[in-house]
C-alpha positions in Angstrom: -59.0 124.0 -74.0 -57.9 122.6 -77.3 -54.2 122.6 -76.3 -54.5 120.2 -73.3 -56.5 117.8 -75.4 -53.8 117.7 -78.1 -51.2 117.1 -75.3 -53.1 114.2 -73.8 -53.6 112.7 -77.2 -49.9 113.1 -78.0 -49.0 111.5 -74.6 -51.3 108.6 -75.2 -49.9 107.9 -78.6 -46.4 108.0 -77.2 -47.4 105.5 -74.4 -49.0 103.2 -76.8 -46.0 103.3 -79.1 -43.7 102.5 -76.3 -46.0 99.6 -75.1 -46.2 98.2 -78.6 -42.5 98.5 -79.0 -41.9 96.6 -75.7 -44.4 93.9 -76.8 -42.7 93.6 -80.1 -39.3 93.4 -78.5 -40.5 90.7 -76.1 -42.2 88.8 -78.9 -39.0 89.0 -80.9 -36.9 87.8 -78.0 -39.3 84.9 -77.3 -39.4 83.9 -81.0 -35.6 84.1 -81.2 -35.2 81.9 -78.1 -37.8 79.5 -79.4 -36.0 79.0 -82.7 -32.4 79.3 -81.5 -30.2 76.5 -80.2 -28.9 73.1 -81.4 -29.6 69.8 -79.6 -26.4 68.5 -78.1 -25.0 66.1 -75.5 -26.8 63.2 -73.8 -30.6 63.3 -73.5 -32.0 64.5 -70.2 -35.0 62.8 -68.6 -37.9 65.1 -67.5 -41.2 63.9 -66.0 -44.4 65.7 -66.7 -46.9 64.5 -64.1 -50.5 63.6 -65.1 -52.7 66.7 -64.8 -49.7 69.1 -64.8 -50.3 72.6 -66.2 -48.0 74.2 -68.8 -46.6 76.3 -66.0 -45.7 73.2 -64.0 -44.2 71.6 -67.1 -42.1 74.8 -67.5 -40.8 74.4 -63.9 -39.8 70.8 -64.6 -38.0 71.8 -67.8 -36.2 74.7 -66.0 -35.0 72.5 -63.1 -33.3 70.2 -65.6 -31.8 73.1 -67.5 -33.6 72.4 -70.7 -34.9 76.0 -70.8 -33.5 79.2 -69.5 -36.3 81.5 -68.5 -39.5 79.7 -67.4 -41.5 83.0 -67.7 -40.5 83.6 -71.3 -41.2 79.9 -72.1 -44.7 80.2 -70.6 -45.2 83.4 -72.7 -44.2 81.5 -75.7 -46.6 78.8 -74.9 -49.5 81.3 -74.6 -48.5 83.1 -77.8 -48.3 79.9 -79.9 -51.2 78.1 -78.2 -48.9 75.2 -77.3 -49.8 75.5 -73.6 -53.3 74.0 -74.1 -52.6 70.3 -74.9 -49.5 68.8 -73.2 -49.3 65.1 -72.7 -48.0 63.7 -69.4 -45.2 61.1 -69.3 -41.4 60.8 -69.1 -39.5 62.5 -71.9 -36.0 62.4 -73.1 -34.9 65.8 -74.4 -31.4 67.2 -75.2 -30.0 70.5 -74.0 -30.1 73.2 -76.7 -33.4 71.9 -78.2 -35.4 74.8 -79.6 -38.5 75.8 -77.7 -40.7 75.1 -80.6 -39.4 71.5 -80.7 -39.9 71.1 -76.9 -43.5 72.4 -77.1 -44.1 70.2 -80.1 -42.8 67.2 -78.2 -45.1 68.0 -75.2 -48.1 68.4 -77.5 -47.5 65.3 -79.6 -46.0 63.0 -77.0 -42.8 62.8 -79.0 -39.8 61.8 -76.9 -41.9 59.9 -74.5 -40.0 57.0 -72.8 -40.7 54.1 -70.6 -38.5 53.9 -67.6 -37.5 50.6 -65.9 -35.3 49.9 -62.9 -33.5 46.6 -62.6 -32.4 46.0 -59.0 -29.1 44.4 -58.3 -29.4 40.7 -57.8 -32.5 40.2 -60.0 -32.6 37.1 -62.2 -33.9 36.8 -65.7 -36.9 35.1 -64.3 -37.7 38.3 -62.5 -36.5 40.7 -65.2 -38.5 39.1 -68.0 -42.0 40.0 -66.8 -40.9 43.4 -65.6 -39.4 44.3 -69.0 -42.4 42.9 -70.9 -44.8 45.1 -68.9 -42.6 48.2 -69.3 -42.2 47.8 -73.1 -45.8 46.4 -73.5 -44.5 43.4 -75.4 -45.1 39.7 -75.0 -42.9 37.9 -72.4 -41.9 35.5 -75.2 -40.2 38.4 -77.0 -38.0 39.1 -74.0 -37.3 35.4 -73.5 -36.1 35.3 -77.1 -34.1 38.5 -76.7 -32.1 37.2 -73.7 -31.0 34.3 -75.9 -29.5 36.6 -78.6 -26.8 34.4 -80.1 -24.9 37.4 -81.4 -24.5 38.9 -77.9 -23.7 35.5 -76.4 -20.9 35.0 -79.0 -19.6 38.5 -78.6 -19.3 38.2 -74.8 -18.0 34.6 -75.1 -20.8 33.4 -72.8 -20.9 29.6 -72.7 -24.5 29.5 -71.4 -27.8 29.6 -73.4 -28.9 33.0 -71.9 -27.6 36.4 -70.9 -28.1 35.7 -67.2 -25.8 38.0 -65.2 -25.0 40.2 -68.1 -28.2 42.3 -68.1 -26.8 45.1 -66.0 -28.9 46.3 -63.1 -29.7 50.0 -63.6 -32.4 52.5 -64.4 -33.2 52.7 -68.1 -35.4 55.0 -70.2 -36.5 53.4 -73.4 -38.4 55.4 -76.1 -41.9 54.3 -76.8 -41.8 51.6 -79.4 -38.5 50.0 -78.3 -38.4 46.3 -79.0 -37.4 43.7 -76.4 -34.2 42.9 -78.4 -33.2 46.6 -78.5 -33.8 47.0 -74.8 -31.8 43.8 -73.9 -29.0 44.9 -76.1 -28.9 48.3 -74.4 -28.7 46.6 -71.0 -25.9 44.4 -72.1 -24.0 47.3 -73.6 -24.4 48.9 -70.2 -22.6 45.9 -68.7 -19.8 46.3 -71.2 -19.4 50.0 -70.4 -19.2 49.3 -66.7 -16.5 46.6 -67.1 -13.2 47.9 -66.1 -9.9 47.0 -67.9 -8.1 46.2 -64.7 -10.6 43.4 -64.0 -9.1 41.6 -67.0 -5.8 41.6 -65.2 -7.6 40.2 -62.1 -9.0 37.4 -64.2 -5.5 36.3 -65.2 -4.2 36.6 -61.6 -7.1 34.5 -60.2 -6.7 32.0 -63.0 -10.4 32.2 -64.1 -12.3 33.6 -67.0 -14.8 36.5 -67.2 -17.8 34.2 -67.0 -16.4 32.8 -63.7 -15.8 36.3 -62.3 -19.4 37.3 -63.2 -20.6 34.1 -61.6 -18.7 34.7 -58.4 -20.0 38.3 -58.4 -23.6 37.1 -58.7 -23.2 34.8 -55.6 -21.6 37.7 -53.7 -24.5 39.9 -54.7 -27.0 37.5 -53.3 -25.1 36.9 -50.1 -23.8 40.3 -49.0 -25.9 42.6 -46.9 -23.1 44.9 -45.6 -21.3 46.6 -48.6 -17.8 46.4 -47.1 -18.1 42.6 -46.6 -18.4 41.9 -50.3 -14.7 41.5 -50.9 -14.3 39.3 -47.8 -17.2 37.0 -48.9 -15.6 36.7 -52.3 -12.3 35.7 -50.6 -14.0 33.0 -48.6 -15.4 31.4 -51.7 -12.1 31.6 -53.6 -10.3 30.1 -50.6 -12.8 27.2 -50.6 -12.4 26.7 -54.3 -8.6 26.5 -54.0 -8.9 23.9 -51.2 -11.3 21.8 -53.2 -14.2 22.4 -50.8 -17.8 22.6 -51.8 -19.1 26.2 -52.0 -22.5 25.3 -50.5 -24.1 28.6 -51.3 -27.8 28.7 -50.7 -28.5 31.2 -53.5 -27.3 28.6 -56.0 -29.8 26.1 -54.7 -32.6 28.7 -55.0 -31.5 29.2 -58.6 -31.3 25.5 -59.3 -34.9 25.0 -58.2 -36.0 27.3 -61.1 -38.7 29.0 -59.1 -39.1 31.1 -56.0 -39.3 29.5 -52.6 -39.6 31.2 -49.3 -37.0 28.9 -47.7 -34.8 26.1 -48.8 -35.7 22.7 -47.4 -33.4 19.7 -46.9 -35.0 18.0 -50.0 -34.1 21.1 -52.0 -30.4 20.7 -51.3 -30.5 17.5 -53.3 -31.9 19.0 -56.4 -30.1 17.7 -59.5 -28.6 20.6 -61.2 -25.2 21.8 -62.2 -26.0 25.0 -60.2 -26.4 23.1 -56.9 -23.1 23.8 -55.1 -24.0 21.3 -52.4 -23.8 18.5 -54.9 -21.1 19.9 -57.4 -17.6 21.2 -56.7 -16.5 24.5 -58.1 -18.5 27.4 -59.4 -21.8 26.9 -61.1 -21.7 27.0 -64.9 -22.9 30.6 -65.0 -24.2 33.6 -63.0 -27.3 33.2 -60.9 -28.3 36.9 -61.0 -27.3 40.3 -62.3 -24.5 41.6 -60.1 -23.9 45.3 -59.6 -20.6 47.1 -60.1 -19.7 46.8 -56.4 -20.0 43.0 -56.5 -18.1 42.7 -59.7 -15.3 44.8 -58.2 -15.3 42.5 -55.1 -15.1 39.4 -57.2 -12.2 40.9 -59.2 -10.4 42.1 -56.0 -11.1 39.7 -53.2 -9.8 40.6 -49.7 -6.5 39.1 -48.7 -7.9 37.0 -45.8 -7.6 33.3 -44.9 -11.2 32.7 -43.9 -13.1 29.6 -44.9 -16.4 30.1 -43.0 -18.8 32.8 -42.1 -22.0 33.0 -40.1 -24.6 35.7 -40.5 -25.9 37.6 -37.5 -29.3 39.1 -37.0 -28.3 42.6 -38.2 -27.0 41.3 -41.5 -23.2 41.4 -40.9 -21.1 38.2 -40.9 -18.6 36.7 -38.5 -15.7 35.2 -40.5 -13.5 32.4 -39.2 -10.6 30.3 -40.3 -11.3 26.9 -38.7 -14.3 24.8 -38.1 -13.8 25.0 -34.3 -13.7 28.8 -34.4 -16.8 28.8 -36.6 -18.7 26.6 -34.2 -17.9 29.0 -31.4 -19.0 31.9 -33.5 -22.3 30.2 -34.1 -22.8 29.8 -30.3 -21.9 33.4 -29.7 -24.4 34.7 -32.3 -27.1 32.4 -31.0 -26.5 33.8 -27.5 -27.3 37.3 -28.7 -30.7 36.3 -30.0 -33.9 36.9 -28.0 -34.8 34.3 -25.4 -38.5 34.2 -26.1 -38.4 33.1 -29.7 -35.1 31.3 -29.2 -33.9 31.8 -32.7 -30.8 29.8 -33.7 -28.2 29.8 -36.4 -29.4 28.3 -39.6 -27.3 25.2 -40.4 -26.3 24.3 -43.9 -25.9 20.9 -45.5 -22.9 18.7 -45.3 -19.7 20.2 -46.5 -16.3 18.9 -47.2 -13.7 20.2 -44.7 -10.2 21.1 -45.7 -9.1 17.6 -44.5 -11.6 15.9 -46.7 -14.0 14.9 -44.0 -17.7 15.5 -44.5 -19.2 17.7 -41.8 -22.3 19.8 -41.4 -22.1 23.5 -42.1 -24.1 26.2 -40.6 -24.9 29.9 -40.6 -27.0 32.3 -38.6 -30.1 34.0 -40.0 -32.8 36.0 -38.3 -35.5 33.6 -37.4 -37.0 31.5 -34.6 -36.9 27.7 -34.2 -38.7 25.1 -32.3 -38.3 21.4 -31.7 -40.4 19.4 -34.2 -41.4 15.7 -34.4 -38.9 13.3 -35.9 -38.6 13.6 -39.7 -39.7 17.2 -39.8 -36.3 18.8 -39.9 -36.1 21.5 -42.4 -33.5 24.1 -43.6 -34.4 27.7 -44.3 -32.9 30.2 -46.6 -33.4 33.7 -47.8 -35.4 34.3 -51.0 -33.6 34.3 -54.3 -34.8 37.8 -55.2 -34.0 41.3 -54.1 -36.8 43.7 -54.2 -36.1 47.4 -54.9 -36.7 48.1 -51.3 -34.1 45.5 -50.4 -36.5 43.5 -48.3 -35.3 39.9 -48.0 -37.0 37.1 -46.2 -34.7 34.9 -44.2 -34.9 32.1 -41.7 -32.7 29.7 -39.8 -32.8 26.4 -38.1 -31.4 25.2 -34.9 -28.1 23.4 -35.0 -28.7 19.7 -34.6 -27.2 17.3 -32.2 -24.9 14.9 -34.0 -22.8 11.9 -33.1 -19.3 12.3 -31.6 -17.8 12.3 -35.0 -20.2 14.9 -36.4 -19.1 18.5 -36.4 -20.7 21.7 -37.5 -19.4 24.3 -40.0 -20.5 27.0 -42.3 -19.4 27.7 -45.9 -21.3 30.6 -47.3 -23.6 31.9 -44.6 -26.6 30.4 -46.4 -26.8 26.7 -45.5 -28.4 24.4 -43.0 -27.7 20.9 -41.7 -28.4 18.1 -44.1 -27.8 14.4 -44.4 -26.4 13.6 -47.8 -27.0 10.2 -49.3 -23.3 9.4 -49.1 -22.8 10.6 -45.5 -24.2 9.0 -42.4 -22.5 11.1 -39.7 -25.5 13.3 -39.2 -28.3 10.7 -39.2 -28.6 10.7 -35.4 -29.1 14.4 -35.2 -32.1 15.7 -33.3 -34.6 17.0 -35.9 -35.8 20.6 -35.9 -38.0 22.9 -37.9 -37.6 26.5 -38.8 -40.0 29.4 -39.2 -39.3 32.3 -41.5 -39.2 35.9 -40.5 -38.4 39.0 -42.7 -35.4 41.1 -42.1 
């Protein structure tokens, strides 16, 4: 009986030796993987949700390619004890980072970043509080950062702020980033996106870069259909060449200095160099942060002769060459609107026609109108801001009845009828009032 016992003892010793060998080999592989590698390339963003386990964190790291084997990584976490205290948040980690450094970052919160998304068409008035909340800094710090004189000089910006040059994008700033550092990174992003062939376009269009960015910002606020950006830019350039007022509602919104749900007749008379109803040419600077598509459209406008456009209920525009054609387009757009609410094209303020005569301009926006008592005529406009979800509030007013000499036209798809102090051709128009609806 002693022989079988010795055999079982020998077998168990061999099994234990093999198991220990495998464990040692696995441990060696894990430790080798944990210590091997060299961080390289751009940092990758990985999100560790609040309440996530180490296993879930391993899955997130594996999906981004920061680790190879999630099973071995989990084993390494158990062996080292690093799986017990990970901190949630957004991390920036580079490929090739050793596992020990990754686990250390997750345990200590190193590499945590604050993410922020700046939507296209946002103004500094909207960006400032958003950035201040993200970086957890005072709004005054951001306001000072967007007046960075070094950046203004480097970009040759003639304005007191970096309006239009804070590029709309998603950014990940490490915890502790200052407002000045964040703003500089956003401006550097603008410079990286700027294409060399746009410099050639500037020469051909006989403008400077600030003018192009300004035009792009207006296009950004006007366009709803991507393929219309270049055509809208062409309309504005055509009007500039003919010495016509741009009459862009977004510039009035910007001139007011605060958000309004709709532009009223009194708003069109606001005294500001940004009011393109009162001043010829482009405003002195951008009115928002344009995206790459709008910058490209401003640099490469479509080769079209249009001078007017009217916006339809679905967001696309009808473009026309003459005032008569534009007036017909307004009627056609109005005819497609529901009968119950009787929405009508929103009319813009007085504009200067190619012949030099002052006439009323108009555009169509999704809204409803009704007749109002005398003196209550108002003009509506979409809001100055674009939300991330692209929800924009718009309204329109019914074209007014004018005298025989009065005509109706549209410049930018964002105006409404208005009697200017120097023009009396629309004073006999029937008043109307608009109500706002969201598109």
